[in-house]
C-alpha positions in Angstrom: 0.0 0.0 0.0 1.2 3.5 -0.6 2.3 5.9 2.2 -0.1 8.6 3.3 0.7 11.8 1.4 2.5 10.1 -1.5 1.5 11.4 -4.9 -0.2 9.0 -7.3 -0.4 9.9 -11.0 -2.8 7.2 -12.0 -5.6 5.2 -10.3 -6.4 1.8 -11.9 -9.7 0.1 -11.1 -9.4 -3.6 -11.0 -6.5 -6.0 -10.2 -7.2 -8.3 -13.1 -4.8 -9.0 -16.0 -5.3 -5.7 -17.6 -5.1 -3.6 -14.4 -1.9 -5.4 -13.2 -0.3 -5.2 -16.6 -1.0 -1.5 -16.9 0.3 -0.9 -13.4 3.5 -2.8 -14.2 4.0 -0.9 -17.5 3.5 2.4 -15.8 5.9 1.5 -13.0 8.6 0.7 -15.6 8.1 4.2 -17.1 8.4 5.8 -13.7 4.8 6.7 -13.4 3.2 6.1 -10.0 -0.1 4.2 -9.9 -2.3 2.5 -7.4 -4.5 -0.5 -8.2 -7.9 -0.6 -6.5 -9.6 -4.0 -6.2 -12.9 -4.6 -4.4 -12.4 -8.3 -3.8 -10.7 -9.1 -0.5 -8.7 -11.9 -2.0 -7.4 -13.3 -5.3 -9.4 -16.1 -6.7 -9.3 -18.4 -9.7 -12.3 -18.1 -12.0 -12.9 -19.2 -15.5 -11.5 -22.1 -17.4 -8.8 -20.5 -19.4 -7.4 -17.4 -21.1 -6.6 -17.2 -24.8 -3.7 -14.8 -25.6 -3.3 -13.9 -29.3 -0.1 -12.7 -30.9 -0.4 -9.0 -29.9 -1.0 -10.1 -26.3 2.2 -12.1 -26.3 4.1 -9.2 -27.7 2.8 -7.0 -24.9 3.6 -9.6 -22.3 7.1 -9.9 -23.8 7.5 -6.1 -23.4 6.5 -6.4 -19.8 9.0 -9.2 -19.3 6.5 -11.8 -18.1 5.8 -13.8 -21.2 8.7 -16.3 -20.7 7.4 -17.3 -17.3 3.8 -17.6 -18.6 4.9 -19.7 -21.6 6.2 -22.3 -19.1 2.7 -23.1 -18.0 0.8 -22.4 -21.2 -0.1 -24.6 -24.1 -1.0 -24.0 -27.7 -4.6 -24.3 -28.7 -4.8 -26.8 -31.6 -8.3 -25.9 -32.8 -11.2 -23.7 -32.0 -15.0 -24.2 -32.5 -17.4 -21.2 -32.3 -20.9 -22.4 -31.7 -23.5 -19.8 -32.5 -27.3 -20.0 -32.5 -28.5 -21.9 -35.5 -25.0 -22.6 -37.0 -21.5 -23.6 -36.3 -18.2 -22.2 -37.6 -15.0 -24.3 -37.6 -11.7 -22.3 -37.4 
């Protein structure tokens, strides 16, 4: 937590992937930020996260992609199911 009276340049709402990534990027640029999160604890939700090429480039720039690649796997196929029809990619 920040010290009382410390100046904060940016307030970020949400400690999800985007909020934490933004805070890290700002920190590396020397910009002070604080991340606000309403949940009292971190929790695992959802079944997975798909990261496309631009996302991996951003994570590379933040210096965290190599660690994430150690626990990730390549999606071999994708099926979108929409009402009344199906598209295979």
